[in-house]
ROGU-24821 format. One line per field, with one value per residue (C-alpha): residue number from 1; x, y, z. Coordinates in Angstrom, 1 decimal, padded with zeros to 4 digits. Each point is the difference from the previous one (the first is absolute). Last residue first. Layout:
n c(NUM, ...)
u c(X, ...)
v c(Y, ...)
w c(Z, ...)
//
This chain:
n c(620, 619, 618, 617, 616, 615, 614, 613, 612, 611, 610, 609, 608, 607, 606, 605, 604, 603, 602, 601, 600, 599, 598, 597, 596, 595, 594, 593, 592, 591, 590, 589, 588, 587, 586, 585, 584, 583, 582, 581, 580, 579, 578, 577, 576, 575, 574, 573, 572, 571, 570, 569, 568, 567, 566, 565, 564, 563, 562, 561, 560, 559, 558, 557, 556, 555, 554, 553, 552, 551, 550, 549, 548, 547, 546, 545, 544, 543, 542, 541, 540, 539, 538, 537, 536, 535, 534, 533, 532, 531, 530, 529, 528, 527, 526, 525, 524, 523, 522, 521, 520, 519, 518, 517, 516, 515, 514, 513, 512, 511, 510, 509, 508, 507, 506, 505, 504, 503, 502, 501, 500, 499, 498, 497, 496, 495, 494, 493, 492, 491, 490, 489, 488, 487, 486, 485, 484, 483, 482, 481, 480, 479, 478, 477, 476, 475, 474, 473, 472, 471, 470, 469, 468, 467, 466, 465, 464, 463, 462, 461, 460, 459, 458, 457, 456, 455, 454, 453, 452, 451, 450, 449, 448, 447, 446, 445, 444, 443, 442, 441, 440, 439, 438, 437, 436, 435, 434, 433, 432, 431, 430, 429, 428, 427, 426, 425, 424, 423, 422, 421, 420, 419, 418, 417, 416, 415, 414, 413, 412, 411, 410, 409, 408, 407, 406, 405, 404, 403, 402, 401, 400, 399, 398, 397, 396, 395, 394, 393, 392, 391, 390, 389, 388, 387, 386, 385, 384, 383, 382, 381, 380, 379, 378, 377, 376, 375, 374, 373, 372, 371, 370, 369, 368, 367, 366, 365, 364, 363, 362, 361, 360, 359, 358, 357, 356, 355, 354, 353, 352, 351, 350, 349, 348, 347, 346, 345, 344, 343, 342, 341, 340, 339, 338, 337, 336, 335, 334, 333, 332, 331, 330, 329, 328, 327, 326, 325, 324, 323, 322, 321, 320, 319, 318, 317, 316, 315, 314, 313, 312, 311, 310, 309, 308, 307, 306, 305, 304, 303, 302, 301, 300, 299, 298, 297, 296, 295, 294, 293, 292, 291, 290, 289, 288, 287, 286, 285, 284, 283, 282, 281, 280, 279, 278, 277, 276, 275, 274, 273, 272, 271, 270, 269, 268, 267, 266, 265, 264, 263, 262, 261, 260, 259, 258, 257, 256, 255, 254, 253, 252, 251, 250, 249, 248, 247, 246, 245, 244, 243, 242, 241, 240, 239, 238, 237, 236, 235, 234, 233, 232, 231, 230, 229, 228, 227, 226, 225, 224, 223, 222, 221, 220, 219, 218, 217, 216, 215, 214, 213, 212, 211, 210, 209, 208, 207, 206, 205, 204, 203, 202, 201, 200, 199, 198, 197, 196, 195, 194, 193, 192, 191, 190, 189, 188, 187, 186, 185, 184, 183, 182, 181, 180, 179, 178, 177, 176, 175, 174, 173, 172, 171, 170, 169, 168, 167, 166, 165, 164, 163, 162, 161, 160, 159, 158, 157, 156, 155, 154, 153, 152, 151, 150, 149, 148, 147, 146, 145, 144, 143, 142, 141, 140, 139, 138, 137, 136, 135, 134, 133, 132, 131, 130, 129, 128, 127, 126, 125, 124, 123, 122, 121, 120, 119, 118, 117, 116, 115, 114, 113, 112, 111, 110, 109, 108, 107, 106, 105, 104, 103, 102, 101, 100, 99, 98, 97, 96, 95, 94, 93, 92, 91, 90, 89, 88, 87, 86, 85, 84, 83, 82, 81, 80, 79, 78, 77, 76, 75, 74, 73, 72, 71, 70, 69, 68, 67, 66, 65, 64, 63, 62, 61, 60, 59, 58, 57, 56, 55, 54, 53, 52, 51, 50, 49, 48, 47, 46, 45, 44, 43, 42, 41, 40, 39, 38, 37, 36, 35, 34, 33, 32, 31, 30, 29, 28, 27, 26, 25, 24, 23, 22, 21, 20, 19, 18, 17, 16, 15, 14, 13, 12, 11, 10, 9, 8, 7, 6, 5, 4, 3, 2, 1)
u c(040.7, -003.1, -002.4, 002.1, 000.5, -003.8, -000.6, 002.1, -001.9, -003.3, 001.0, 000.9, -003.3, -002.1, 001.9, -000.7, -003.7, -000.7, 001.7, -002.0, -003.3, 000.6, 000.7, -003.0, 000.5, -000.2, 002.5, -000.7, -000.6, 003.5, 002.1, 003.4, 002.8, 003.1, -000.5, 000.2, 003.4, 001.4, -001.2, 001.4, 003.4, 000.1, -000.7, 002.8, 002.5, -001.3, 000.1, 003.7, 000.8, -001.9, 001.6, 003.4, -000.6, -001.5, 003.3, 000.1, 000.3, -000.9, 002.8, 003.2, -000.6, -002.2, 002.0, 003.2, -001.3, -001.3, 003.4, 001.9, -002.2, 000.4, 003.8, 001.0, 000.0, 001.7, -003.2, -001.6, 001.9, 003.2, -001.3, -003.2, 001.8, 002.4, -003.0, -001.7, -003.5, -002.8, -001.2, 000.4, -002.0, -002.9, 000.1, -000.1, -002.9, -002.1, 001.0, -001.5, -003.4, -001.4, -002.7, -003.7, -001.1, -000.9, 003.6, 001.5, 002.5, 003.5, 000.9, -001.3, 003.1, 002.1, -001.1, -001.7, -001.8, -000.8, -003.6, -001.4, 001.4, 000.8, -003.1, -001.0, 000.8, -002.9, 001.6, -001.1, 002.0, -002.1, 000.9, 002.7, -000.6, -000.9, -002.5, 000.6, 003.8, 000.9, -002.0, 001.3, 003.6, -000.5, -001.7, 002.9, 002.5, -002.0, 000.0, 003.7, 000.8, -002.0, 001.7, 003.5, -000.7, -001.6, 003.0, 002.4, -001.9, -000.2, 003.7, 001.4, -000.8, -002.3, 001.4, 003.6, -001.1, -001.6, 003.2, 002.0, -002.4, 000.4, 003.8, -000.3, -002.2, 002.5, 002.8, -002.1, -000.8, -003.3, -003.1, -001.6, 000.8, -001.8, -003.1, 000.0, 000.1, -003.1, -001.9, 000.8, -001.3, -003.2, -000.7, 000.6, -002.3, -002.1, -003.1, 000.3, -003.1, 000.3, -002.6, -002.6, -002.5, -002.9, 000.8, 000.8, -001.4, 001.0, 001.8, 003.6, 000.5, -002.5, 001.3, 003.5, -000.7, -002.0, 002.9, 000.6, 001.6, -002.9, -000.1, -003.1, -001.3, -002.8, -003.4, -002.7, -003.5, -001.9, -002.2, 003.0, -000.6, -001.4, 003.6, 001.7, 002.6, 003.7, 002.7, -002.3, 002.1, -000.1, 002.1, 001.9, 000.8, 002.9, 001.7, -003.4, -000.1, -003.5, -001.5, 001.7, -001.3, -003.5, 000.2, 001.0, -002.9, -002.4, 001.0, -000.4, -003.5, -000.9, -001.4, 001.7, -001.0, 003.1, 002.1, -001.4, -001.3, 000.4, 001.4, 003.0, -000.4, -000.2, 003.4, 000.4, 003.4, 000.2, -002.9, 002.2, -002.1, -002.9, 002.2, 002.3, 003.0, 002.8, 003.5, 002.4, 001.6, 000.9, 001.9, -001.5, 001.0, 000.2, -002.9, -002.3, 000.5, -000.8, -003.1, -001.2, 000.5, -001.9, -002.7, -000.4, -000.2, -002.6, -002.1, 000.4, -001.3, -003.0, -000.7, 000.2, -002.8, 000.1, -003.5, -002.0, 000.1, -001.3, -002.9, 001.4, 000.0, -001.2, 003.4, 002.7, 001.8, -000.3, 001.0, 002.9, 001.3, -000.3, 001.8, 002.8, 000.6, 000.2, 002.5, 002.1, 000.0, 001.0, 002.7, 001.5, -000.3, 001.8, 000.2, 001.4, -001.6, 002.5, -000.4, -003.7, 000.0, 003.3, 002.7, 002.7, 001.9, 002.2, 000.4, 000.4, 003.3, 000.6, -003.3, -000.6, -000.5, -003.2, -001.3, -002.5, -001.1, -000.6, 001.8, 002.9, -000.2, 000.0, -002.1, 000.3, -003.4, -001.9, -003.4, -001.9, -002.7, -001.0, -003.4, -001.7, 001.8, 000.4, 003.7, 001.9, 002.3, 002.1, 000.0, -001.7, -002.7, -000.5, -002.8, 000.0, -002.5, -002.3, 000.0, -002.8, 000.2, -001.0, 003.6, 000.7, -002.9, 001.8, 003.8, 001.2, 003.7, 003.5, 003.1, -001.0, 003.4, 001.3, -003.4, -003.5, 000.2, -003.6, -002.0, -003.4, 000.6, 002.6, -002.4, -002.9, 002.3, 001.4, -003.5, -001.0, 003.1, -000.8, -003.5, 001.5, 002.5, -002.9, -001.9, 003.1, 001.4, 000.8, 000.7, 001.9, 002.2, 000.6, 001.0, 002.3, 002.0, 000.4, -003.5, -000.6, -001.7, -002.3, -002.4, -001.3, 001.3, -003.4, -001.8, 002.2, 002.1, -000.8, 002.4, 002.6, 000.0, -000.4, 003.3, 002.1, -003.1, -000.8, 003.6, 000.2, -003.3, 001.4, 003.2, -002.1, -002.1, 003.1, 001.5, -003.4, 000.0, 003.6, -000.8, -003.2, 001.7, -001.9, 002.1, 003.2, 000.8, -000.1, -003.4, -001.6, 001.6, -001.7, 001.8, -002.7, -003.0, -002.5, 001.4, -000.6, -003.8, 000.3, 002.1, -002.7, 001.0, 002.0, 003.0, -002.4, -001.0, -003.7, -002.0, -002.1, -003.4, 000.7, 002.3, -002.8, 001.8, -002.4, 000.5, 003.6, -000.9, -002.6, 002.4, 003.1, 000.4, -000.2, -002.2, -003.0, 001.4, 003.4, 000.2, 000.0, 002.9, 001.9, -000.3, 000.8, 003.3, 000.8, -000.5, 001.8, 003.1, 000.3, -000.5, 003.0, 000.8, 000.1, -000.8, 003.2, 000.0, 003.4, 001.5, -002.4, -000.3, -001.2, 001.3, -002.9, 000.7, -000.6, -003.3, -001.2, 000.7, -001.9, -003.1, -002.6, 001.0, 001.5, 003.5, -001.5, -001.9, -003.6, -000.1, -001.3, 003.5, 000.7, -002.6, -002.7, -000.7, -002.5, -001.3, 002.5, 000.1, -001.7, -001.0, -003.7, 001.0, -003.3, 000.1, -000.9, -003.3, -001.2, -003.6, -001.2, 002.6, -001.3, 002.0, 002.6, -000.9, 000.3, 003.3, -000.2, 002.1, -000.5, -001.6, 000.3, 000.6, 000.3, -003.7, 000.8, -002.2, 000.2, 002.4, -000.8, 002.4, -001.3, 000.6, 003.8, 001.4, 002.4, 001.1, -000.9, -003.6, -001.2, 001.9, -001.7, -003.4, 000.8, 000.8, -003.2, -002.0, 002.0, -000.8, 001.4, 003.2, 001.2, 000.7, 001.4)
v c(041.7, -000.5, -000.1, -002.4, -002.2, -000.2, -000.7, -003.1, -001.3, 000.7, -001.8, -003.1, 000.2, 000.3, -002.9, -002.3, 001.1, -000.5, -003.4, -001.1, 001.3, -001.6, -003.4, -001.8, 001.5, 003.4, 002.6, 003.2, 002.2, -000.6, 001.4, -001.6, 001.5, 001.2, 003.7, -000.2, -001.7, 002.8, 002.6, -001.9, -000.3, 003.7, 000.7, -002.3, 002.0, 003.3, -001.6, -000.9, 003.7, 001.0, -002.9, 001.2, 003.6, -001.2, -001.7, -003.8, -002.2, -003.3, -000.9, 001.3, 000.5, -003.0, -002.3, 001.1, -000.7, -003.5, -000.7, 000.9, -002.3, -002.8, 000.2, -000.8, 003.4, 000.1, 000.5, 002.7, 003.1, -000.3, -001.9, 001.9, 003.3, -000.9, -001.0, 003.3, -000.5, 000.7, -003.6, -000.4, 003.2, -001.2, -003.3, 001.7, 002.3, -002.9, -002.1, 002.6, -000.8, 003.0, 002.0, 000.1, -001.4, -003.3, -000.5, 000.9, -002.4, -001.4, -003.1, -002.5, 000.1, 000.1, -003.5, -001.5, 003.2, 000.7, 001.4, -003.4, 000.1, -003.5, -001.4, 001.0, -002.4, -000.5, -000.2, 003.6, 002.2, 002.9, 003.1, 002.3, 002.5, 003.6, -000.3, 003.0, 000.6, -003.6, -001.4, 002.6, -000.7, -003.7, 000.7, 002.2, -002.6, -002.6, 002.2, 000.7, -003.7, -000.9, 002.6, -001.0, -003.7, 000.6, 002.0, -002.7, -002.7, 002.2, 000.7, -003.5, -002.3, 002.2, 003.3, -001.2, -001.2, 003.3, 001.8, -002.3, 000.5, 003.8, -000.5, -002.1, 002.6, 002.7, -001.9, -000.8, 003.7, 001.4, 001.3, -003.4, -001.0, 003.0, -000.7, -003.7, 001.2, 002.2, -002.7, -002.4, 002.4, 000.7, -003.7, -000.5, 002.9, -001.9, 001.4, -000.9, -000.9, -000.5, 002.6, -001.8, 002.6, -002.5, -003.5, -002.9, -003.5, -003.6, -001.0, -000.8, 001.8, 002.7, 000.8, -000.1, 002.4, 002.2, 000.7, -002.1, 001.6, -000.4, -003.6, -002.3, 002.1, -001.6, 001.5, -000.7, 001.1, 001.9, 001.8, 001.7, 003.3, -001.8, -000.9, -003.3, 000.4, -000.1, -002.8, -003.0, -003.1, -002.8, -002.8, -002.9, -002.9, -002.3, 002.7, 000.7, -003.3, -000.1, -000.3, -003.3, -001.3, 001.1, -001.7, -003.3, 000.3, 000.9, -003.2, -002.0, 001.4, 002.6, 000.1, 002.7, 000.6, -001.8, 002.5, 002.9, 002.9, 003.6, 001.2, -001.7, -000.3, -003.8, -000.2, -003.7, -001.5, -000.3, -002.5, -002.8, -003.1, 001.5, 000.3, 002.2, -002.3, -000.2, 001.4, -001.9, -002.0, 003.2, 001.2, 003.3, 003.7, 000.7, -002.3, 001.9, 003.2, -001.9, -001.5, 003.4, 001.3, -002.9, 000.5, 003.7, -000.9, -002.7, 002.5, 002.6, -002.5, -000.8, 003.7, 000.6, -002.6, -003.5, -001.5, -002.5, 001.6, -002.4, 000.8, -000.6, -002.9, -002.6, -001.2, 000.9, -003.3, -000.7, 003.5, -000.2, -003.1, 001.6, 003.1, -002.2, -001.6, 003.5, 001.1, -003.1, 000.7, 003.6, -001.1, -002.2, 002.8, 002.5, 003.4, 003.2, 003.4, 002.8, 001.1, 000.9, 002.0, 000.2, 002.7, -002.6, 001.1, -002.7, -001.5, -003.8, -001.7, -003.6, -000.6, -003.5, -001.3, 002.1, 003.3, 002.1, -003.1, -000.1, -003.4, 000.6, 003.8, 000.5, 003.1, 003.7, 001.0, -000.2, 001.3, 003.3, 001.2, 003.6, 001.5, 003.4, 001.5, 003.7, 000.1, 003.3, 001.0, 003.0, 003.4, 001.8, -002.6, -002.2, -002.5, -003.8, -002.1, -002.5, -003.6, -002.4, -002.7, -003.6, -001.2, -000.5, -002.4, -002.9, 000.6, -000.9, -000.7, 001.4, -001.3, -003.0, -000.2, 003.6, 001.3, 000.8, 002.3, 000.6, -001.0, 001.4, 002.1, -002.5, -002.9, 001.6, 001.2, -003.5, -001.4, 002.6, -000.7, -003.7, 000.8, 002.4, -002.7, -002.4, 002.3, 001.2, -003.4, 000.3, 003.8, -000.1, -002.8, 001.7, 003.3, -001.8, -001.9, -003.7, -001.4, -003.7, 000.5, -002.8, 001.3, -001.5, 002.8, 001.8, -003.3, -001.2, -003.1, -003.0, -001.0, -002.8, -001.2, 003.6, 001.0, 000.9, 001.3, 002.6, 001.1, 000.7, 001.9, 002.1, 000.8, 001.1, 002.3, 001.5, 000.8, 001.5, 002.2, 001.2, 000.7, 002.0, 003.4, 003.0, 000.2, 001.0, 002.8, 002.7, -001.4, 000.1, 003.4, 001.4, 000.1, -002.1, -000.4, 001.0, -002.8, -002.5, 000.4, -000.9, -003.0, -001.4, -000.5, -003.1, 001.8, 002.1, -003.1, -000.7, 000.8, -002.7, -001.0, -003.7, -000.2, 000.9, -000.8, -001.3, -003.6, 000.3, 000.5, -002.8, -002.4, 000.8, -003.6, -001.2, -003.0, 002.4, 000.9, -001.5, 002.3, 003.0, -001.5, -000.7, 003.6, 001.4, -001.9, 001.3, 003.6, -000.3, -001.6, 002.7, 002.7, -001.2, -003.6, -003.5, 000.9, 001.8, 001.7, 001.7, -003.4, -000.7, -003.7, -000.6, -003.0, -001.6, -002.0, 003.0, 000.8, -003.6, 000.3, 003.2, -001.3, -000.1, 003.5, 001.0, 000.7, 001.8, 002.4, 000.0, 001.1, -002.6, -001.0, 003.7, -000.2, 002.7, 003.0, 002.6, 003.2, 000.4, 003.6, -000.8, 003.4, -001.0, -002.8, -000.9, -001.7, 003.1, 000.4, 001.9, -000.4, 003.0, 002.2, -000.7, -002.4, 001.5, 000.1, -003.3, 000.0, -000.2, -002.1, 000.8, -001.5, 001.3, 003.7, 003.2, -000.2, -003.2, -003.1, -002.2, -001.8, 000.6, 000.0, -000.1, -003.7, 000.3, -002.7, -002.5, -002.6, -003.4, -000.8, 003.6, 001.0, -002.7, 001.1, 003.5, -001.2, -002.1, 003.1, 002.2, -001.9, 002.9, 001.9, 001.4, 003.5, 000.4)
w c(-001.6, 002.1, -002.9, -002.0, 003.1, 000.7, -003.7, 000.1, 003.0, -001.6, -003.1, 002.0, 001.8, -003.1, -001.6, 002.9, 000.3, -003.7, 000.1, 003.0, -001.5, -003.4, 001.4, -001.4, -003.5, -001.8, -001.2, -001.8, 003.0, 001.3, -002.8, 000.3, 002.0, -001.9, 000.4, 003.8, -000.4, -002.0, 002.5, 002.9, -001.7, -000.7, 003.6, 001.0, -002.0, 001.5, 003.5, -000.6, -000.3, 003.2, 002.0, -001.2, 001.1, 003.3, 001.0, 000.0, 003.1, -001.7, -002.5, 001.4, 003.7, 000.5, -002.3, 001.8, 003.5, -001.1, -001.7, 003.2, 002.1, -002.5, -000.3, -003.6, -001.7, -003.4, -002.0, 002.1, 000.8, -002.0, -002.9, -000.4, 000.5, -002.9, -002.1, 000.4, 001.5, -002.5, -000.2, 003.8, 000.6, -002.2, 001.8, 003.4, -001.0, -001.0, 003.0, 002.3, -001.7, -001.8, 001.8, -000.9, 003.4, -001.6, -001.0, -003.4, -001.6, -000.4, 002.0, -002.5, -002.3, 003.2, 000.9, 003.0, 000.9, 003.7, -000.1, 000.8, 003.5, 001.0, 001.6, 003.5, 002.8, 002.4, 003.4, 000.7, 002.4, 001.3, -001.9, 001.3, 002.8, 000.5, -002.7, -002.2, 000.4, 000.8, -002.9, -002.5, 001.0, -000.6, -003.3, -001.1, 001.0, -002.0, -003.1, 000.2, 000.5, -003.1, -002.1, 001.1, -000.6, -003.3, -001.2, 001.3, -001.9, -003.1, 000.0, 000.2, -003.0, -002.2, 001.1, -000.6, -003.5, -000.6, 000.8, -002.2, -002.8, 000.3, -000.2, -003.1, -001.6, 000.9, -001.7, -003.0, -000.4, 001.0, -001.9, -000.6, 003.6, 001.4, -002.0, 001.1, 003.6, -000.5, -001.9, 002.8, 002.6, -002.1, -000.2, 003.7, 001.1, 002.5, 001.6, 003.7, 002.0, 003.8, 000.9, -002.1, -001.3, -000.5, 000.9, -002.3, -000.4, -001.1, 003.2, -000.9, -003.4, 000.6, 003.5, -001.3, -002.9, 002.4, 002.3, 003.1, 003.1, 002.4, -001.0, -000.1, 002.9, 001.9, 000.6, 002.6, -000.9, 002.8, -002.5, -001.5, 001.6, 003.0, 000.8, 000.9, 002.7, -000.8, 000.4, 000.0, -000.4, -002.6, 001.3, -001.7, 002.2, 001.1, 002.1, 001.5, 001.9, 001.5, -003.4, -000.6, 003.3, -000.8, -003.4, 001.6, 002.4, -002.8, -001.8, 003.2, 000.4, 002.6, 003.5, 001.9, 003.7, 001.2, -001.8, 002.1, -002.0, 001.3, 003.3, 001.7, 003.8, -000.1, -001.7, -000.7, -000.4, 003.8, -000.1, -001.2, 000.6, -001.9, -003.0, -002.0, -000.3, 002.4, -000.4, 002.3, -002.8, -001.8, 003.1, 001.1, -000.1, -003.7, -000.8, 002.4, -002.0, -003.2, 001.7, 001.0, -003.6, -001.4, 002.7, -001.1, -003.6, 000.7, 001.9, -002.7, -002.6, 002.2, 000.6, -003.7, -000.5, -001.4, 000.0, 002.0, 003.4, 002.7, 002.4, 003.5, 002.4, -002.5, -001.1, 002.5, 000.1, -003.7, -000.9, 002.4, -001.7, -003.4, 001.2, 001.4, -003.3, -001.6, 002.6, -000.7, -003.7, 000.6, 002.3, -002.7, -002.5, 002.2, -001.6, 001.4, -000.5, 000.1, -003.6, 000.4, -003.2, -001.9, 000.5, -000.2, 003.1, 001.4, -003.4, 000.2, -000.6, -001.0, -001.7, -001.1, 003.5, 000.4, 001.2, -002.0, -001.9, -003.7, -000.6, -002.4, -000.6, 003.8, 000.9, -000.5, -001.2, 003.3, -001.0, -000.7, -002.3, 000.9, 000.3, -000.1, -003.0, -000.5, -000.9, -000.1, -002.9, 000.8, -001.8, 002.9, -000.1, -003.1, 000.5, -000.1, -002.0, 001.6, -001.1, 000.7, 002.7, -001.0, -000.6, 003.7, 000.2, -001.6, -000.3, -003.5, -000.3, -000.2, 001.8, 002.1, 001.7, 000.1, 001.0, -001.3, -003.0, -000.9, -003.1, -000.9, -003.1, -001.3, 000.4, -001.8, -002.8, -000.5, -000.1, -002.5, -002.1, -000.1, -001.3, -002.6, -001.0, -000.4, -002.3, -002.0, -000.8, -003.7, 000.0, 003.3, -001.3, -003.3, 001.6, 002.5, -002.6, -000.7, -000.4, 001.0, 003.3, 001.1, 002.7, 003.2, 002.2, 000.6, 000.3, 002.9, -000.9, 002.2, 002.7, 000.2, -003.7, -001.0, 001.6, -003.1, -001.8, 002.7, 000.2, -003.7, 000.2, 002.9, -002.0, -003.0, 002.2, 001.6, -003.5, -001.0, 003.1, -000.7, -003.7, 000.6, -000.6, 001.3, 003.2, -001.8, 002.5, -002.6, -001.2, 003.5, 000.6, -003.1, -003.3, -001.7, 002.2, -002.8, -002.1, 002.8, -000.5, -003.7, 001.0, 002.2, 003.6, 000.8, 001.5, 002.1, 001.9, -000.3, 003.1, 001.6, -001.2, -000.6, 003.0, 002.5, 003.2, 002.7, -001.3, 000.9, 003.7, 000.0, -001.7, 002.0, 001.4, -003.6, -000.6, -000.5, -003.4, -000.9, -003.0, 002.3, 002.0, -003.3, -001.3, 003.5, 000.1, -003.5, 001.1, 003.3, -001.6, -002.7, 002.7, 002.0, 000.6, -001.5, -003.6, -000.6, -003.4, -000.9, -000.9, -002.9, -000.6, 003.6, 001.9, 002.0, 003.1, 002.4, -001.8, 000.5, 003.7, 000.1, -001.8, 002.8, 001.2, 003.3, -001.3, -003.1, 002.2, 000.9, 003.6, 002.5, 001.2, 000.7, 002.7, -000.5, 002.3, -001.0, 001.7, 002.8, 001.4, 003.4, 001.4, 000.5, 002.3, 001.6, 003.4, 002.0, -001.8, -003.1, -001.0, 002.0, -001.6, -003.4, -002.1, -002.4, -003.7, -001.9, -001.9, -003.8, -002.4, -003.7, -003.0, -003.6, -000.5, 002.1, 001.0, 001.7, -000.1, 003.1, 002.2, 003.7, 002.9, 003.6, 000.3, -000.3, -002.3, 001.7, -002.5, -001.6, 000.9, 000.5, -003.2, -002.0, 001.3, -001.0, -003.5, -000.2, 000.8, -002.4, -003.1, -002.1, -000.4, -003.4, 001.5, 003.5)
//
């Protein structure tokens, strides 16, 4: 992870507030910034029967130790604040995480996350693309970043204004962070950015640092920073037989479906719990009272057994597993005993001790009260976030462990969220939105008022109904092909993974962004479908699509009418698309003439878009 420093203090924080595997090393990566490396396996002579070399757990951190708005110092103040701009919610989401981080940083060593936050180099972080120099943005005109309106700084400036308003409203209760201590008198975004450029750039770097590190935790905490989980670098996927395959070594997993009121997996707020949520360790029960009794019993045993064996002074995975096992045993016992008959873990109740268990005995543990609380939290996986090893480190990458920030993310999203791009991104799509609008405008110019009205009706249907159905059919087709491919080549489906992938980035949110050329050099299926809809006689449109109310019938009609096209129509549409690609290629700026700190990024982005367009021209 780039912009990381003060690693020693960070690892110390992780050891005090989480479980961090001791054979992990954070050091400089040849792929940029710092990375997480796994110490190569021990020699056979060093391995004994007690080693658990197959343990996939690399990091476990209690959700209460993640930095989310609900855990932050200012959460109650955020709840009481009424924002001027209704679309900006400071209590949750990315907005809430960013302002929480700003205040925690300002608290310095009074913040419980001080050593973690001190490891983030905010000053040298990437600048959001919306704050890049105007001369640099000129070269990005008509690229995917421009077409998706990601070059405008207006949203960031609105957020900045809201944060300064909040800071002033609570200044009698908590001091205003330096980055928010600004008087804004200007009325428009351009003037505000011009007058306060330095501080807005600093604010933007903090925002970019948070966005690039944030995770979605669960339904209660929503989004937040997860110390340790954000250290792993990204590895790009590969395209195999037309399918995107991830190459990551780790997955971030946690119970996401929890009560939105209290964050528990089971509680009085939830009337019905899902029988099969698909979350990790979903069968674990929790019994806080029993946990407290067990902890008291441990302290008694430590007193009685003191001096018999050398105590263990740190939390190990064996210790956590022991607590997990006892929690499960206690839960089983609870189902068969009256609550009043359940005794605490003590010397007087020897049946609770399994003398045949291998590993660490609880009476051998000598830890502080804070460590004891941490150990109990770590023993309940439903209250934690885990980083699991899903593939072994390889010598090819010097044993560095990589995460995937999204196997479906194209370069524009990687740049917006994480400040970098990859070479030859298999998820890239070169949009042809401008060319599509020009094409439709040309048809309208040559058509009668009646035909223009009919075309508008078709596009309105596409906007409100058609695109959603199109995306559904296309997505289902892709997933079915993947399932068939897995059964044909693997003999079985992939092992179920509790890590939920993000919504596929290739699914467009509007039909204007659905037309383009994919990395493979083929047009998106939506491109052909839109062209077919535009050409479709109005009577056929009314009979086959517009009047259909039943969803299953409409799905069938959309597939047959707009997607299953004969080769002759595909060939004709390819000629139109080829013209679009040629026009767009001619619009790109001359790369060698530009300069600036983001020259390489801009050069690579444009080069890759041009390569995609050229692929289609060569194929067609």
